[in-house]
Structure formats: C-alpha cells, structure tokens
C-alpha positions as CSV (number, residue, x, y, z in Angstrom):
1,X,145.6,125.3,14.1
2,X,143.8,122.2,12.5
3,X,145.5,119.4,11.2
4,X,145.0,116.9,8.1
5,X,144.6,113.2,9.2
6,X,144.8,110.6,7.1
7,X,141.7,108.0,7.4
8,X,141.2,105.4,4.9
9,X,142.8,107.3,2.1
10,X,141.1,110.2,2.4
11,X,141.8,113.6,4.5
12,X,139.7,115.1,7.0
13,X,139.9,117.7,9.6
14,X,140.1,117.0,13.2
15,X,140.9,119.3,16.0
16,X,144.1,118.4,18.2
17,X,143.2,117.2,21.1
18,X,146.6,117.4,23.5
19,X,147.0,115.5,26.7
20,X,148.4,119.0,28.1
21,X,144.6,120.3,27.6
22,X,143.0,116.9,29.1
23,X,144.8,117.1,31.8
24,X,144.0,120.6,32.4
25,X,140.3,120.0,32.0
26,X,140.8,116.8,34.7
27,X,142.4,119.2,37.1
28,X,139.5,121.9,37.1
29,X,137.1,118.7,37.3
30,X,138.5,117.6,40.5
31,X,139.1,121.1,41.5
32,X,135.4,122.0,41.1
33,X,134.5,118.5,43.2
34,X,136.1,119.3,45.8
35,X,135.0,123.1,46.4
36,X,131.4,122.1,45.8
37,X,132.3,119.1,48.5
38,X,133.7,121.4,51.0
39,X,130.8,124.0,50.4
40,X,128.2,121.1,51.0
41,X,130.4,120.1,54.3
42,X,130.2,123.6,55.5
43,X,126.4,123.8,55.0
44,X,125.7,120.9,56.7
45,X,127.7,121.5,59.7
46,X,125.9,124.7,59.9
47,X,122.4,123.2,59.4
48,X,122.5,120.3,61.7
49,X,122.1,122.6,64.4
50,X,119.5,123.8,63.7
51,X,117.4,120.6,62.3
52,X,118.3,118.9,65.7
53,X,116.7,121.9,67.6
54,X,114.0,121.5,65.6
55,X,113.3,117.9,66.1
56,X,113.9,117.8,69.7
57,X,111.6,120.8,70.0
58,X,108.8,118.6,68.7
59,X,110.0,115.5,70.5
60,X,108.6,114.2,74.2
61,X,110.6,114.2,77.2
62,X,111.8,110.5,76.7
63,X,112.3,110.7,73.1
64,X,114.6,114.1,73.4
65,X,117.3,112.0,75.8
66,X,116.8,108.6,74.0
67,X,119.7,107.1,72.5
68,X,120.4,106.3,69.3
69,X,119.2,109.6,68.9
70,X,115.6,109.9,66.9
71,X,115.9,112.5,64.0
72,X,112.5,112.4,62.8
73,X,110.2,112.8,65.9
74,X,107.0,110.2,65.9
75,X,104.6,111.7,66.9
76,X,105.0,115.3,66.8
77,X,104.5,117.1,69.9
78,X,103.3,120.6,68.7
79,X,101.8,121.3,71.8
80,X,105.6,122.2,73.1
81,X,105.4,125.4,72.0
82,X,102.2,126.4,73.7
83,X,103.2,124.9,77.0
84,X,106.7,126.6,76.2
85,X,104.4,129.8,76.0
86,X,102.4,129.1,79.1
87,X,104.7,127.8,81.7
88,X,106.4,131.3,82.1
89,X,106.0,135.1,80.9
90,X,106.8,134.4,77.4
91,X,104.9,137.2,75.8
92,X,106.3,139.5,78.0
93,X,109.5,138.7,77.5
94,X,109.5,138.7,73.8
95,X,107.7,142.2,74.2
96,X,110.3,144.1,75.8
97,X,113.1,142.3,73.2
98,X,111.2,143.8,70.5
99,X,110.5,146.8,71.8
100,X,114.4,147.5,72.7
101,X,115.6,146.0,69.3
102,X,113.3,148.5,67.5
103,X,113.9,151.1,69.2
104,X,117.6,150.6,69.1
105,X,117.7,150.1,65.7
106,X,115.5,153.0,64.3
107,X,118.0,155.2,67.0
108,X,121.0,153.4,65.0
109,X,119.8,154.2,61.8
110,X,119.0,158.0,62.3
111,X,122.1,158.9,64.4
112,X,124.6,157.0,62.2
113,X,123.4,158.4,59.0
114,X,123.2,162.1,59.7
115,X,126.9,161.3,60.7
116,X,128.0,159.1,58.1
117,X,126.6,162.4,55.6
118,X,128.4,164.8,57.4
119,X,131.8,163.0,57.0
120,X,131.1,162.1,53.5
121,X,130.0,165.1,52.2
122,X,130.4,167.7,54.3
123,X,133.6,169.8,55.1
124,X,134.7,170.9,58.3
125,X,138.1,171.4,60.1
126,X,139.5,168.1,61.3
127,X,137.0,165.9,59.6
128,X,139.6,163.3,58.9
129,X,140.9,163.3,62.6
130,X,137.1,162.9,63.9
131,X,136.9,160.1,61.8
132,X,139.7,158.1,62.4
133,X,138.9,158.5,66.1
134,X,135.8,157.3,65.8
135,X,136.9,154.1,64.2
136,X,139.9,153.9,67.1
137,X,136.8,153.4,69.5
138,X,135.8,149.6,67.8
139,X,139.0,149.1,69.2
140,X,138.2,149.4,72.7
141,X,136.3,146.5,74.2
142,X,132.8,146.9,75.7
143,X,133.8,145.4,79.4
144,X,136.0,148.7,79.7
145,X,133.1,151.3,79.5
146,X,130.9,148.9,81.5
147,X,131.9,150.2,84.6
148,X,131.8,154.2,84.0
149,X,128.4,153.7,81.5
150,X,126.8,151.6,84.7
151,X,127.6,154.8,86.8
152,X,126.5,157.2,84.7
153,X,122.8,155.4,84.0
154,X,122.6,154.8,87.7
155,X,122.9,158.6,88.7
156,X,120.5,159.1,86.1
157,X,117.8,157.0,87.7
158,X,117.8,154.3,84.5
159,X,119.0,151.6,86.9
160,X,116.0,148.6,86.0
161,X,114.7,150.1,83.2
162,X,115.1,149.9,79.8
163,X,116.5,153.1,79.0
164,X,120.1,152.0,78.9
165,X,119.8,149.4,76.7
166,X,118.7,151.0,73.7
167,X,118.9,155.1,74.4
168,X,122.9,155.0,73.9
169,X,121.8,154.0,70.2
170,X,120.4,157.2,69.3
171,X,124.2,158.6,69.9
172,X,125.3,156.8,66.9
173,X,128.0,153.8,66.6
174,X,131.2,153.8,64.6
175,X,130.4,150.6,62.8
176,X,127.1,151.8,61.3
177,X,129.1,155.6,60.6
178,X,131.8,153.9,58.6
179,X,129.3,151.3,57.0
180,X,127.3,154.0,55.8
181,X,129.8,156.6,55.0
182,X,131.6,154.0,52.9
183,X,128.1,153.8,50.3
184,X,127.8,157.7,50.8
185,X,131.5,158.1,49.2
186,X,130.4,155.5,46.1
187,X,127.4,158.0,45.1
188,X,128.4,160.5,42.4
189,X,129.2,163.7,43.8
190,X,127.0,165.4,41.1
191,X,123.6,164.6,42.5
192,X,124.6,166.9,45.6
193,X,126.0,169.3,43.6
194,X,122.7,169.8,41.0
195,X,120.8,169.8,44.4
196,X,122.7,173.0,46.0
197,X,122.9,174.5,42.6
198,X,118.5,174.2,43.2
199,X,119.5,176.0,46.2
200,X,119.0,173.1,48.7
201,X,120.6,172.7,51.7
202,X,122.4,169.6,53.4
203,X,119.2,168.3,55.4
204,X,117.2,168.3,51.9
205,X,120.2,166.7,50.0
206,X,120.5,164.4,52.4
207,X,116.8,163.4,53.1
208,X,115.3,163.4,49.3
209,X,118.6,162.1,47.8
210,X,120.8,160.1,50.0
211,X,118.2,158.6,52.0
212,X,116.4,156.8,49.7
213,X,119.6,156.1,47.3
214,X,120.7,154.2,50.7
215,X,118.2,151.9,51.4
216,X,120.5,148.6,50.9
217,X,122.8,149.8,53.2
218,X,120.4,150.9,55.7
219,X,118.5,147.3,55.5
220,X,121.7,146.0,56.0
221,X,122.5,148.1,59.1
222,X,119.0,147.5,60.6
223,X,119.5,143.3,60.3
224,X,122.8,143.3,62.3
225,X,121.5,146.1,64.4
226,X,118.2,144.4,65.4
227,X,119.9,140.9,65.8
228,X,122.7,142.4,68.1
229,X,119.7,143.8,70.4
230,X,117.4,140.7,70.3
231,X,120.2,138.4,71.3
232,X,121.9,140.7,74.0
233,X,121.9,139.2,77.2
234,X,124.7,140.7,78.9
235,X,123.1,144.1,79.4
236,X,119.7,142.9,80.4
237,X,121.2,141.3,83.2
238,X,123.2,144.1,84.2
239,X,120.3,146.9,84.7
240,X,117.2,145.0,85.1
241,X,115.9,143.4,87.8
242,X,112.2,143.2,87.4
243,X,110.7,139.9,85.7
244,X,108.2,142.1,84.0
245,X,111.3,144.0,82.3
246,X,113.5,141.3,81.3
247,X,114.3,140.7,77.6
248,X,114.0,136.9,76.2
249,X,117.1,136.0,76.3
250,X,117.4,136.3,79.8
251,X,113.7,134.8,80.0
252,X,115.6,132.0,78.5
253,X,118.3,131.7,80.9
254,X,116.2,131.5,83.9
255,X,113.5,128.8,82.0
256,X,116.9,127.0,81.3
257,X,118.1,126.7,85.2
258,X,114.3,126.1,86.2
259,X,114.0,123.3,83.8
260,X,117.6,122.1,83.0
261,X,116.2,118.3,82.1
262,X,113.5,119.7,80.0
263,X,115.4,119.5,76.8
264,X,112.3,119.7,74.4
265,X,111.1,122.8,76.5
266,X,114.3,124.7,76.1
267,X,114.8,123.9,72.3
268,X,111.3,125.2,71.6
269,X,111.3,128.3,73.3
270,X,114.8,129.0,71.5
271,X,113.3,128.0,68.5
272,X,110.6,130.5,69.1
273,X,113.0,133.2,70.2
274,X,115.0,133.1,66.4
275,X,111.7,133.2,64.2
276,X,112.0,137.4,64.6
277,X,115.5,136.9,63.1
278,X,114.3,134.6,60.7
279,X,111.3,136.7,59.4
280,X,113.4,139.9,59.4
281,X,116.5,138.1,57.0
282,X,113.9,137.0,54.7
283,X,112.1,140.4,54.4
284,X,115.3,142.3,54.0
285,X,117.6,139.9,52.1
286,X,117.4,141.3,48.6
287,X,118.6,144.8,50.3
288,X,120.7,142.7,52.5
289,X,122.9,141.6,49.3
290,X,123.0,144.7,47.6
291,X,123.9,146.5,50.6
292,X,126.9,144.0,50.6
293,X,127.6,144.2,47.1
294,X,127.6,147.9,46.8
295,X,129.3,149.4,50.1
296,X,132.6,150.1,48.6
297,X,135.8,150.8,50.2
298,X,136.1,154.5,49.0
299,X,137.7,156.8,51.6
C-alpha cells in the first residue's frame, strides 16, 4: 500500500522501498553477473583451442613454435592449406570419409525411423520387452563386440573394404531408434487414426505423415551420426590396410607421425577436416535446436 509522507507541510504519495527489496535486487544482480561470468569463461575456454588452431595453421614453421606464443600470424601463410592438400592424398582420404559418413547416415536414418514407428504406433506381442532389450544394448561397450564382428566381416570377405564401416548402420541403432520413437510419441494419435479410417496402411501413414513431421529430429540424428562416422578412427584402423581406402582421420594420424614437428601443417589439415562438420551444423542448426526441444520423454 502507498503511504502518505509529509514533505514541507504538504502530503505526497510515495511508494515504500523496503530494505528487503533492495537486498533481493542486489542478490539477483550478483547472481546474474556470476552466471554471465561463468558462461563467458566456459565459452572462452571452448573457443580458445579452435582460435589457437586457426592461428597456428596460418603461421610459418618457426612462428608455430616460437615463445612467447604469437596469436596473430604476421604474415599469414595461406599456402599452408595448399601444401597440406598436396603433401599427401588429402582428397582421396576426404572422399572416403565423406562416402562412409553419407552412406552410414542414410542407412541409420532409414532403419531407425522404421523401427521407431513400429515401437511407437504398432501393437505387437512383446513390444515393450523388445524395446527395453534394445535400449539395454546401449550399455554394451563396443570393444566387447569388436572381435566377433571382425570375425563375421572377415568371413564375408569385407576386410580392407568400406562395408564394415557403414553397412551396420543400415541395421538400426538403439540411440537413433529411441530418439525418433520419443518424438513420434509426442505426435497426436488422431493423425494416424484419421489416415487409417481413410484406408491408409502403416507404410503410407509413416511416409506421408510421420516422416514429414519428423524433420527436426531426423536432422538432429543425422548430425550426430554423420559426426560419429566422420570422426571414427578405431574401426578404419582395424579394417583398412590400403592407403587409397583410408579415411581422413587415419590419414591425418599418419601425417602427424611423418611430420611430427610441422605443427602449422598439422593444424591446417585438422582445420580442413572439421569444415564439413561445421557446414553441416550451420545448415541443420534450426532443425537441430527444434529436434532437441521437441523430442520428449513420453514412454
């Protein structure tokens, strides 16, 4: 309530300003400053390695190991990127990585979306049990199945080929199935019921209704899967032996062993290797954010 305060013989209305309110405002201000400070510290800590990699990639050999460190290269050696591409088969390695990542991503999206629709909208005996068993596979380390899968692919004659690196993605995945299933469960059941009344089957409902509505979550999964295939290092080392079949991660590792002191070339090659991931993230950014927000936890 307002209070009457006498000033110079007159009466004026003045809002009360309690000390408790001032203390609360001061506490909120301090908390806001601390929160923003922590966010800026975290952002700087994450960006600094990337900026240092960019700076080193534009330096000469002597400047890359100089002390104290030189942040701004003078002059900038843009030819480092050309030298890296020409010093080893960068184009072949990048093509192999791109091929495996694209095929693996397409296979993962197709297989997991079909499985997710079955678990979300089709009734069959043991549906929940099978789904929980599928989720349980997430707790199995990949190193446990590495030897059995190698024996299988060796029997198929797929060793020293790209098939072991992307064919398994065409047979589904627990994480992708779970992610898309949770999104499908957030869609109203009325959509599929109305289509079923009109005579549409499950395949028609899936392709004409659910897939168009699932673009955000499919883009989110595509980004994760592409990034995993692009950055995969262990499996290409195990299955590939010919140089013309190696991926970019393996090629950069061999380049690092051969030119261990040429840090400017190493940073230039590493920066070139992450460009596809950055481009894909920029293109799918709005779908990625929507997919994370709209994917619920309904079970």
